[in-house]
N, CA and C of each residue as an Amber inpcrd file, in Angstrom:
protein
   636
 114.4790000 101.9440000 127.6440000 113.6610000 101.4710000 126.5250000
 113.8950000  99.9720000 126.3230000 112.7930000  99.2250000 126.2720000
 112.9230000  97.7850000 126.0850000 113.2840000  97.4740000 124.6420000
 114.0630000  96.3950000 124.4730000 114.4080000  95.9670000 123.1260000
 113.9560000  94.5240000 122.8980000 112.7960000  94.1970000 123.4690000
 112.2030000  92.8900000 123.2160000 110.7210000  93.0480000 122.8790000
 110.3990000  93.9690000 121.9830000 108.9870000  94.1910000 121.6500000
 108.4770000  93.1190000 120.6910000 107.1600000  92.9730000 120.6820000
 106.5240000  92.0980000 119.6960000 106.0740000  92.8950000 118.4730000
 105.7590000  94.1630000 118.7120000 105.1780000  95.0050000 117.6810000
 105.9480000  96.3200000 117.5850000 106.3150000  96.7120000 116.3590000
 106.9800000  97.9830000 116.1140000 106.0160000  98.8900000 115.3670000
 105.8120000 100.0810000 115.9130000 104.8880000 101.0510000 115.3080000
 105.6910000 102.2590000 114.8470000 105.5150000 102.6320000 113.5860000
 106.2710000 103.7280000 112.9930000 105.3440000 104.8640000 112.5660000
 105.7320000 106.0800000 112.9100000 105.1450000 107.2610000 112.3070000
 105.6370000 107.3310000 110.8620000 105.0420000 108.2120000 110.0640000
 105.4520000 108.3490000 108.6670000 106.3140000 109.5930000 108.4500000
 105.7300000 110.7730000 108.6220000 106.4450000 112.0130000 108.3570000
 107.6100000 112.2340000 109.3050000 108.7790000 112.5440000 108.7330000
 110.0370000 112.7700000 109.4390000 110.6020000 111.4930000 110.0740000
 109.9900000 110.3700000 109.7960000 110.4970000 109.0670000 110.2480000
 110.8520000 108.2280000 109.0200000 109.8630000 107.9710000 108.2080000
 110.0460000 107.2020000 106.9760000 110.0650000 108.1210000 105.7500000
 109.3490000 109.2220000 105.8600000 109.1460000 110.1270000 104.7350000
 109.6720000 111.5090000 105.0800000 110.5190000 112.0530000 104.2170000
 110.9990000 113.4190000 104.4060000 109.8620000 114.3900000 104.0630000
 109.5360000 115.2770000 104.9960000 108.5280000 116.2940000 104.7320000
 109.0820000 117.6570000 105.1030000 108.5370000 118.6850000 104.4700000
 108.9650000 120.0610000 104.6970000 107.7130000 120.9140000 104.8670000
 107.2490000 121.0130000 106.0960000 106.0270000 121.7690000 106.3830000
 106.2200000 123.2430000 106.0830000 107.4140000 123.7580000 106.3460000
 107.6780000 125.1700000 106.0690000 107.5060000 125.4790000 104.5800000
 107.9330000 124.5620000 103.7430000 107.7760000 124.7800000 102.3010000
 106.3020000 124.8560000 101.9250000 105.4970000 124.0300000 102.5740000
 104.0590000 124.0530000 102.3450000 103.4880000 125.4340000 102.6440000
 103.8310000 125.9860000 103.7990000 103.2550000 127.2800000 104.1870000
 103.8810000 128.4320000 103.4060000 105.0950000 128.2450000 102.9040000
 105.6600000 129.2670000 102.0080000 104.8760000 129.3280000 100.7050000
 104.4690000 128.1780000 100.2040000 103.6880000 128.1820000  98.9690000
 102.3120000 128.8020000  99.2000000 101.7490000 128.5920000 100.4010000
 100.4810000 129.2600000 100.7150000 100.6680000 130.7740000 100.7920000
 101.8040000 131.1950000 101.3410000 102.0940000 132.6300000 101.3870000
 102.2240000 133.1970000  99.9770000 102.8960000 132.4410000  99.1030000
 103.0270000 132.8730000  97.7140000 101.6680000 132.9480000  97.0200000
 100.7540000 132.0890000  97.4590000  99.4100000 132.0950000  96.8870000
  98.6130000 133.3170000  97.3320000  99.0430000 133.9140000  98.4560000
  98.3760000 135.1080000  98.9430000  97.6830000 134.9600000 100.2800000
  97.8440000 133.7690000 100.9140000  97.2290000 133.5750000 102.2310000
  98.0660000 134.3040000 103.2710000  97.4610000 135.2310000 104.0390000
  98.2340000 136.0450000 104.9860000  98.7530000 135.2240000 106.1610000
  99.8720000 135.6470000 106.7150000 100.5030000 134.9120000 107.8130000
  99.6090000 134.8320000 109.0460000  98.7700000 135.8620000 109.2670000
  97.9170000 135.8540000 110.4650000  96.8400000 134.7650000 110.3970000
  96.6350000 134.1820000 109.2090000  95.6180000 133.1350000 109.0590000
  96.2040000 131.7390000 109.2470000  97.5080000 131.6470000 109.4430000
  98.1740000 130.3470000 109.5030000  97.6470000 129.4790000 110.6440000
  97.3780000 130.0740000 111.8080000  96.8720000 129.2940000 112.9470000
  95.5010000 128.7160000 112.6130000  94.6380000 129.5320000 112.0190000
  93.3110000 129.0460000 111.6290000  93.4260000 127.9320000 110.5980000
  94.3690000 128.0800000 109.6650000  94.5620000 127.0700000 108.6370000
  95.0320000 125.7550000 109.2380000  95.9520000 125.8290000 110.1920000
  96.4300000 124.6120000 110.8520000  95.3080000 123.9100000 111.5960000
  94.4230000 124.6810000 112.2250000  93.2750000 124.0840000 112.9270000
  92.3630000 123.3560000 111.9480000  92.1310000 123.9570000 110.7890000
  91.3110000 123.3040000 109.7690000  91.9750000 122.0110000 109.2780000
  93.2840000 122.0470000 109.0970000  93.9840000 120.8490000 108.6360000
  93.9240000 119.7330000 109.6870000  93.9650000 120.0810000 110.9660000
  93.8460000 119.0770000 112.0210000  92.4820000 118.3890000 111.9520000
  91.4360000 119.1730000 111.7030000  90.0950000 118.5920000 111.5660000
  90.0190000 117.6980000 110.3320000  90.6720000 118.1320000 109.2630000
  90.6970000 117.3610000 108.0190000  91.4090000 116.0280000 108.2230000
  92.5390000 116.0440000 108.9380000  93.3070000 114.8140000 109.1410000
  92.6480000 113.8750000 110.1450000  91.6930000 114.3810000 110.9060000
  90.9240000 113.5270000 111.8070000  89.6570000 113.0100000 111.1340000
  89.4970000 113.3370000 109.8560000  88.3380000 112.8590000 109.1060000
  87.0530000 113.5790000 109.4320000  87.1570000 114.7830000 110.0180000
  85.9570000 115.4960000 110.4660000  85.4180000 116.4950000 109.4510000
  86.2360000 116.8980000 108.4760000  85.7670000 117.7650000 107.4060000
  86.3740000 117.3030000 106.0840000  85.7110000 117.6150000 104.9990000
  86.1790000 117.2020000 103.6750000  87.1080000 118.2560000 103.0900000
  87.7790000 117.8820000 102.0000000  88.6440000 118.8270000 101.3000000
  87.8530000 120.0440000 100.8200000  86.6830000 119.7860000 100.2490000
  85.8920000 120.8990000  99.7170000  85.3830000 121.8100000 100.8270000
  84.9810000 121.2080000 101.9520000  84.5240000 122.0020000 103.0940000
  85.6430000 122.9060000 103.5910000  86.8500000 122.3650000 103.6710000
  87.9840000 123.1580000 104.1460000  88.2660000 124.3120000 103.1920000
  88.2880000 124.0290000 101.8970000  88.5510000 125.0860000 100.9190000
  87.4550000 126.1440000 100.9430000  86.2110000 125.7200000 101.0540000
  85.1020000 126.6790000 101.1230000  85.2460000 127.5780000 102.3410000
  85.6810000 127.0020000 103.4600000  85.8560000 127.7850000 104.6880000
  86.9610000 128.8330000 104.5070000  88.0800000 128.4210000 103.8890000
  89.1800000 129.3570000 103.6530000  88.7170000 130.5150000 102.7630000
  88.0370000 130.1850000 101.6760000  87.5570000 131.2340000 100.7690000
  86.5500000 132.1540000 101.4490000  85.7250000 131.5790000 102.2950000
  84.7500000 132.3860000 103.0300000  85.4500000 133.3080000 104.0320000
  86.4180000 132.7740000 104.7720000  87.1240000 133.5630000 105.7910000
  87.9240000 134.7010000 105.1650000  88.5540000 134.4240000 104.0350000
  89.4850000 135.3830000 103.4450000  88.8900000 136.1980000 102.3040000
  87.6680000 135.8300000 101.8950000  87.0640000 136.5300000 100.7760000
  87.7790000 136.2540000  99.4620000  88.3190000 135.0490000  99.3230000
  89.0790000 134.6600000  98.1400000  88.2810000 133.6810000  97.2860000
  88.8380000 133.3540000  96.1270000  88.2000000 132.3860000  95.2230000
  89.2340000 131.3630000  94.7520000  90.0120000 130.8410000  95.6970000
  91.0270000 129.8600000  95.3310000  90.3710000 128.6320000  94.7060000
  90.9740000 128.1480000  93.6260000  90.4840000 126.9180000  93.0130000
  90.9800000 125.7140000  93.8090000  90.3440000 124.5940000  93.5850000
  90.7150000 123.3530000  94.2720000  92.1770000 123.0180000  94.0210000
  92.5810000 123.0270000  92.7530000  93.9370000 122.6080000  92.4090000
  94.9840000 123.5850000  92.9330000  94.7190000 124.8820000  92.8340000
  95.6860000 125.8760000  93.3050000  95.9130000 125.7550000  94.8050000
  94.8390000 125.5620000  95.5400000  94.9530000 125.4800000  96.9970000
  95.6220000 124.1850000  97.4360000  95.1710000 123.0590000  96.9040000
  95.6480000 121.7790000  97.4130000  97.0300000 121.4060000  96.8990000
  97.4570000 121.9730000  95.7840000  98.8270000 121.7210000  95.3390000
  99.8370000 122.3090000  96.3180000  99.4700000 123.3980000  97.0030000
 100.3360000 123.9640000  98.0530000 100.4660000 122.9870000  99.2190000
  99.3940000 122.3480000  99.5670000  99.3740000 121.3730000 100.6640000
 100.2840000 120.1820000 100.3460000 100.3010000 119.7810000  99.0840000
 101.1270000 118.6390000  98.6820000 102.6150000 118.9720000  98.6820000
 102.9470000 120.2550000  98.6980000 104.3520000 120.6710000  98.5750000
 105.2200000 120.1850000  99.7300000 104.6180000 119.7990000 100.8570000
 105.4130000 119.3690000 102.0070000 106.0150000 117.9790000 101.8160000
 105.4640000 117.1680000 100.9240000 105.9330000 115.7970000 100.7410000
 107.1600000 115.8090000  99.8370000 108.2910000 115.2990000 100.3490000
 109.5610000 115.4310000  99.6320000 110.0360000 114.0870000  99.0690000
 110.4220000 113.1470000  99.9400000 110.9840000 111.8750000  99.4670000
 111.0410000 110.8790000 100.6170000 111.2430000 109.6070000 100.2750000
 111.4040000 108.5590000 101.2790000 112.8670000 108.4290000 101.7040000
 113.0600000 108.0070000 102.9380000 114.3810000 107.6710000 103.4400000
 114.6360000 106.2050000 103.0890000 115.4440000 105.9860000 102.0740000
 115.6440000 104.6280000 101.5620000 116.3000000 103.6960000 102.5880000
 117.1750000 104.2540000 103.4320000 117.8090000 103.4080000 104.4430000
 116.7920000 102.9110000 105.4560000 115.8790000 103.7820000 105.8680000
 114.8470000 103.3710000 106.8170000 113.9340000 102.3280000 106.1910000
 113.5650000 102.5200000 104.9460000 112.7430000 101.5280000 104.2530000
 113.4410000 100.1660000 104.2560000 114.7340000 100.1520000 103.9570000
 115.4950000  98.9010000 103.9270000 115.5460000  98.2440000 105.3030000
 115.7150000  99.0520000 106.3440000 115.7640000  98.5040000 107.7020000
 114.4180000  97.9070000 108.1090000 113.3330000  98.5590000 107.7480000
 112.0090000  98.0320000 108.0790000 111.7580000  96.7230000 107.3290000
 112.2140000  96.6420000 106.0870000 112.0900000  95.3890000 105.3390000
 112.7840000  94.2520000 106.0850000 113.9660000  94.5140000 106.6420000
 114.6930000  93.4930000 107.4000000 113.9710000  93.1610000 108.7020000
 113.4260000  94.1870000 109.3590000 112.7450000  93.9690000 110.6300000
 111.4960000  93.1130000 110.4690000 110.8350000  93.2410000 109.3490000
 109.5630000  92.5370000 109.1700000 109.7340000  91.0190000 109.1670000
 110.9490000  90.5650000 108.9730000 111.2040000  89.1240000 109.0160000
 110.9050000  88.5400000 110.3960000 111.1550000  89.3290000 111.4420000
 111.0350000  88.8110000 112.8130000 110.0860000  89.6010000 113.7200000
 109.5570000  90.7190000 113.2270000 108.6520000  91.5310000 114.0330000
 107.4050000  91.8700000 113.2190000 106.3350000  92.1120000 113.9500000
 105.1730000  92.7060000 113.3100000 105.4190000  94.2100000 113.2360000
 105.2740000  94.7980000 112.0680000 105.5360000  96.2270000 111.9040000
 104.3020000  96.9070000 111.3140000 103.9220000  98.0430000 111.9030000
 102.7470000  98.7550000 111.4290000 103.0550000 100.2450000 111.3260000
 102.2630000 100.9260000 110.5320000 102.3850000 102.3630000 110.3300000
 101.2280000 103.0600000 111.0150000 101.5230000 104.1380000 111.7460000
 100.4890000 104.9350000 112.4040000 100.7570000 106.4020000 112.0920000
  99.9330000 106.9800000 111.2280000 100.2150000 108.3240000 110.7310000
  99.0190000 109.2550000 110.8400000  99.2850000 110.4730000 111.2940000
  98.3150000 111.5520000 111.1520000  98.3960000 112.0350000 109.7120000
  97.3900000 111.7330000 108.9290000  97.4270000 112.1120000 107.5190000
  96.0070000 112.2630000 107.0010000  95.8910000 112.4280000 105.7100000
  94.6030000 112.6750000 105.0740000  94.5770000 111.9330000 103.7450000
  93.3890000 111.8290000 103.1640000  93.2530000 111.0300000 101.9480000
  94.1040000 111.5940000 100.8180000  94.1550000 112.9080000 100.6670000
  94.9330000 113.4850000  99.5690000  96.4080000 113.1310000  99.6980000
  96.9790000 113.3320000 100.8870000  98.3880000 112.9990000 101.0800000
  98.6140000 111.4930000 100.9820000  97.6590000 110.7230000 101.4350000
  97.7920000 109.2700000 101.3230000  97.9820000 108.8610000  99.8670000
  97.1840000 109.4230000  98.9820000  97.3020000 109.0890000  97.5600000
  98.6560000 109.5230000  97.0090000  99.1620000 110.6850000  97.4710000
 100.4370000 111.2020000  96.9860000 101.5900000 110.3310000  97.4660000
 101.6560000 110.0420000  98.7790000 102.8240000 109.2920000  99.2650000
 102.7620000 107.8150000  98.9050000 101.5590000 107.2680000  98.7140000
 101.4800000 105.8840000  98.2670000 101.9250000 105.7590000  96.8060000
 101.5660000 106.7390000  95.9700000 102.0260000 106.7460000  94.5860000
 103.5430000 106.9140000  94.5320000 104.0910000 107.7910000  95.3850000
 105.5350000 108.0040000  95.4350000 106.2560000 106.7210000  95.8360000
 105.6960000 105.9880000  96.8180000 106.3090000 104.7340000  97.2430000
 106.3060000 103.7210000  96.0960000 105.1900000 103.6410000  95.3960000
 105.0790000 102.7220000  94.2570000 106.1380000 103.0390000  93.2050000
 106.3200000 104.3260000  92.9220000 107.2900000 104.7380000  91.9100000
 108.7320000 104.4790000  92.3540000 108.9920000 104.6080000  93.6590000
 110.3550000 104.4340000  94.1770000 110.7350000 102.9780000  94.3880000
 109.7650000 102.1720000  94.8500000 110.1040000 100.8240000  95.3070000
 109.3510000  99.7080000  94.5820000 108.4340000 100.0800000  93.7120000
 107.7710000  99.0720000  92.8980000 106.7070000  98.2620000  93.6080000
 106.2250000  98.7400000  94.7330000 105.1550000  98.0560000  95.4550000
 104.4070000  99.0580000  96.3010000 103.4180000  98.5830000  97.0340000
 102.6560000  99.4690000  97.8960000 103.1890000  99.4520000  99.3110000
 102.7900000 100.4360000 100.0970000 103.1910000 100.4680000 101.5100000
 102.6970000  99.2300000 102.2600000 101.6090000  98.6330000 101.7740000
 101.1050000  97.4210000 102.4210000 102.0740000  96.2630000 102.2630000
 103.0270000  96.3720000 101.3290000 104.0520000  95.3340000 101.1870000
 105.1940000  95.5300000 102.1830000 105.2750000  96.7260000 102.7720000
 106.3160000  97.0200000 103.7640000 105.8100000  96.7990000 105.1790000
 104.5320000  97.1090000 105.4080000 103.9480000  97.0290000 106.7480000
 102.8570000  95.9640000 106.8050000 102.6820000  95.4090000 108.0200000
 101.6060000  94.4460000 108.2310000 100.2420000  95.1300000 108.2760000
 100.2070000  96.3500000 108.8030000  98.9620000  97.1240000 108.8400000
  99.2890000  98.5960000 108.6640000  98.3450000  99.3130000 108.0710000
  98.4580000 100.7600000 107.8870000  97.3170000 101.4220000 108.6430000
  97.6490000 102.3060000 109.5850000  96.6400000 103.0320000 110.3510000
  96.7670000 104.5210000 110.0410000  95.7100000 105.0890000 109.4540000
  95.7040000 106.4990000 109.0830000  94.6430000 107.2420000 109.8910000
  95.0140000 108.4170000 110.3830000  94.1140000 109.1760000 111.2540000
  92.7790000 109.4830000 110.5930000  92.8010000 109.8260000 109.3170000
  91.5400000 110.2130000 108.6770000  90.5800000 109.0270000 108.5530000
  91.1230000 107.8110000 108.5170000  90.2690000 106.6250000 108.4810000
  89.7890000 106.2400000 109.8810000  90.6310000 106.4560000 110.8860000
  90.2700000 106.1360000 112.2700000  89.4040000 107.2210000 112.9020000
  89.3390000 108.3920000 112.2620000  88.5740000 109.5530000 112.7300000
  89.0370000 110.0400000 114.1010000  90.3410000 109.9290000 114.3080000
  90.9930000 110.5190000 115.4810000  92.4780000 110.5770000 115.1500000
  93.2120000 111.4050000 115.8640000  94.6200000 111.5970000 115.5180000
  95.4810000 111.6240000 116.7730000  96.7670000 111.3630000 116.5650000
  97.7350000 111.5000000 117.6530000  97.7880000 112.9650000 118.0730000
  97.8630000 113.2750000 119.3400000  98.0950000 112.3900000 120.4960000
  96.8330000 111.9720000 121.2560000  95.6830000 111.9230000 120.6280000
  94.4780000 111.4670000 121.3240000  94.6670000 110.0390000 121.8240000
  94.3540000 109.7600000 123.0850000  94.4830000 108.3860000 123.5900000
  93.6730000 107.3760000 122.7840000  92.6080000 107.8540000 122.1580000
  91.7250000 106.9440000 121.4300000  92.4310000 106.2640000 120.2710000
  93.3350000 106.9640000 119.6040000  93.9720000 106.3630000 118.4280000
  94.8940000 105.2040000 118.8320000  95.5510000 105.3190000 119.9740000
  96.4120000 104.2380000 120.4520000  95.5670000 103.0420000 120.8940000
  94.4560000 103.3480000 121.5190000  93.5340000 102.2830000 121.9360000
  92.9990000 101.5270000 120.7180000  92.6790000 102.2610000 119.6450000
  92.1560000 101.6200000 118.4430000  93.1960000 100.6970000 117.8100000
  94.4520000 101.0960000 117.8390000  95.5190000 100.2390000 117.3060000
  95.6200000  98.9570000 118.1280000  95.6010000  99.0850000 119.4420000
  95.6910000  97.9130000 120.3140000  94.5370000  96.9460000 120.0550000
  93.3330000  97.5000000 119.9400000  92.1600000  96.6490000 119.7220000
  92.2120000  95.9670000 118.3550000  92.6160000  96.7260000 117.3400000
  92.6610000  96.1630000 115.9880000  93.6590000  95.0160000 115.8790000
  94.7590000  95.1160000 116.6330000  95.8210000  94.1070000 116.5590000
  95.7670000  93.0980000 117.6970000  94.8570000  93.3340000 118.6410000
  94.7060000  92.4570000 119.8060000  96.0210000  92.3130000 120.5660000
  96.6190000  93.4590000 120.8980000  97.8810000  93.4670000 121.6360000
  97.7560000  94.3850000 122.8480000  98.6490000  94.1620000 123.8010000
  98.7580000  95.0280000 124.9680000  99.8310000  96.0840000 124.7140000
  99.6560000  97.2450000 125.3550000 100.6040000  98.3310000 125.1730000
 102.0270000  97.9590000 125.5310000 102.1970000  97.0730000 126.5060000
 103.5390000  96.7000000 126.9670000 104.3400000  95.9350000 125.9220000
 103.6760000  95.4750000 124.8610000 104.3830000  94.7030000 123.8270000
 104.8250000  95.5740000 122.6520000 104.5910000  96.9010000 122.7580000
 104.7790000  97.7980000 121.6130000 105.9730000  98.7160000 121.8100000
 106.7220000  98.9340000 120.7240000 107.7560000  99.9570000 120.6620000
 107.3740000 100.9140000 119.5330000 107.2850000 102.2000000 119.8620000
 106.7220000 103.2120000 118.9640000 107.7550000 104.2790000 118.6420000
 107.8920000 104.5970000 117.3540000 108.8280000 105.6160000 116.8880000
 108.0600000 106.7860000 116.2770000 108.3140000 107.9820000 116.8090000
 107.6390000 109.1850000 116.3140000 108.5740000 110.3680000 116.5460000
 108.3920000 111.4310000 115.7760000 109.2630000 112.6020000 115.9370000
 108.7360000 113.6060000 116.9580000 107.4680000 113.4860000 117.3780000
 106.8640000 114.4800000 118.2630000 106.7140000 113.9590000 119.6950000
 107.2150000 114.7410000 120.6530000 107.1730000 114.3290000 122.0550000
 105.7550000 114.0970000 122.5480000 104.8250000 114.9710000 122.1270000
 103.4630000 114.8410000 122.6310000 102.8140000 113.5280000 122.1830000
 103.1650000 113.0530000 121.0020000 102.6300000 111.7670000 120.5330000
 103.2250000 110.6060000 121.3230000 104.5020000 110.7240000 121.6690000
 105.1720000 109.6840000 122.4450000 104.6710000 109.6540000 123.8780000
 104.4710000 110.8180000 124.4660000 103.9900000 110.8930000 125.8470000
 102.6190000 110.2530000 125.9840000 101.7420000 110.5000000 125.0120000
 100.4100000 109.9000000 125.0470000 100.4870000 108.3840000 124.9250000
 101.4240000 107.8970000 124.1120000 101.6070000 106.4510000 123.9760000
 102.1680000 105.8470000 125.2650000 103.0870000 106.5660000 125.9170000
 103.6420000 106.1050000 127.1920000 102.5440000 105.8700000 128.2260000
 101.5210000 106.6990000 128.1910000 100.4170000 106.5780000 129.1400000
  99.6870000 105.2460000 129.0000000  99.7900000 104.6350000 127.8360000
  99.1540000 103.3390000 127.6000000 100.1580000 102.1920000 127.7230000
 101.3640000 102.4990000 128.1940000 102.3510000 101.4570000 128.4300000
 103.2510000 101.1670000 127.2540000 103.1400000 101.9640000 126.1770000
 104.0020000 101.7480000 125.0230000 105.4140000 102.2390000 125.3250000
 106.4100000 101.4810000 124.9210000 107.7810000 101.9850000 124.9200000
 107.9380000 102.8800000 123.6980000 108.7660000 103.8970000 123.8140000
 108.8630000 104.8620000 122.7220000 110.2990000 105.3260000 122.5080000
 110.5370000 105.8260000 121.3080000 111.7850000 106.5180000 121.0070000
 111.4800000 107.6870000 120.0860000 111.9750000 108.8630000 120.4610000
 111.7900000 110.0260000 119.6050000 112.7910000 109.9840000 118.4540000
 112.3070000 110.2320000 117.2660000 113.1620000 110.2660000 116.0810000
 113.6200000 111.7060000 115.8790000 114.9090000 111.9270000 116.0580000
 115.4640000 113.2630000 115.9010000 115.7830000 113.5240000 114.4260000
 116.1230000 114.7660000 114.1290000 116.3070000 115.1560000 112.7330000
 117.4010000 114.3510000 112.0260000 118.4900000 114.0490000 112.7470000
 119.5770000 113.3020000 112.0930000 119.3010000 111.7970000 112.0080000
 118.3280000 111.3050000 112.7770000 117.8910000 109.9040000 112.7810000
 118.9840000 108.9240000 113.2060000 120.0910000 109.4210000 113.7360000
 121.2160000 108.5400000 114.0540000 120.8230000 107.4900000 115.1020000
 120.2800000 107.9350000 116.2290000 119.9210000 106.9970000 117.3020000
 118.7810000 106.0790000 116.8680000 117.8450000 106.6080000 116.1130000
 116.7110000 105.8290000 115.6110000 117.2030000 104.6730000 114.7370000
 118.0610000 104.9700000 113.7870000 118.5750000 103.9250000 112.8920000
 119.4400000 102.9230000 113.6550000 120.1590000 103.4060000 114.6660000
 120.9620000 102.4980000 115.4860000 120.0720000 101.5160000 116.2330000
 118.9340000 101.9880000 116.7350000 117.9960000 101.1030000 117.4260000
 117.4430000 100.0490000 116.4820000 117.0810000 100.4500000 115.2700000
 116.5640000  99.4800000 114.2960000 117.6020000  98.4060000 113.9950000
 118.8490000  98.8110000 113.8600000 119.9140000  97.8490000 113.5820000
 120.1190000  96.8960000 114.7660000 119.9950000  97.4190000 115.9880000
 120.1150000  96.5610000 117.1790000 118.9800000  95.5510000 117.2300000
 117.7690000  95.9850000 116.8830000 116.6260000  95.0680000 116.8720000
 116.8300000  93.9550000 115.8520000 117.4110000  94.2920000 114.7220000
 117.7170000  93.2730000 113.7090000 118.7770000  92.3080000 114.2240000
 119.8130000  92.8490000 114.8440000 120.9190000  92.0150000 115.3330000
 120.4730000  91.0800000 116.4550000 119.5540000  91.5660000 117.3050000
 119.0590000  90.7320000 118.4040000 118.4660000  89.4330000 117.8650000
 117.6980000  89.5300000 116.7970000 117.0530000  88.3500000 116.2250000
 118.0340000  87.4580000 115.4640000 119.1700000  88.0350000 115.1000000
 120.1860000  87.2360000 114.4030000 121.1010000  86.4910000 115.3600000
 121.0230000  86.8470000 116.6560000 121.8920000  86.2170000 117.6490000
 121.6060000  84.7130000 117.7060000 122.6110000  83.8840000 117.9290000
 122.4650000  82.4270000 117.8560000 121.5090000  81.8440000 118.8830000
 121.2770000  82.5550000 120.0040000 120.3820000  81.9950000 121.0160000
 118.9390000  82.3250000 120.7320000 118.6220000  83.0530000 119.6780000
 117.2250000  83.3660000 119.3290000 116.6840000  82.3310000 118.3440000
């Protein structure tokens, strides 16, 4: 892995933001959604995060499939249950990195979650995510999601950079593999984040070295 990138790209969930997907689906189970429908629900959420269907369309489809009458608030509050908290150490490291690197966010997400995690960031740190990152790239706005090659291409075009200048951090292998195909250097963020945080600290130290 190269440690001389021009651009650092960060995923959000399980990298910067603690999320608990299992808790989300437990709340759906408590709501009465059967376990056999979970695969169909995940497929609908993938379409939603790619900007291909609206919140109301998704809810209408669920009610139609299951013969239920879930209200908007009851259904979508379960979806929000996965968002837990920010990793304050990672936020601090990115703040330091931004002094010498261009840093951007690339997340598979949706408008509802965007409003939730942006409000949470404001409450925790007193500013918006745009104050932490140079650019914010969200799948629902780009109308494509990781690991589609198109989303990486759109980032390159928007920033006018080549893949070889990018270092990308994500928790999912399939997202990293797709980025590798475009020449991006990558590092998988594991659950303990030990190696990930060590890399960020090394990137900071490199720029502090007297010959830089």
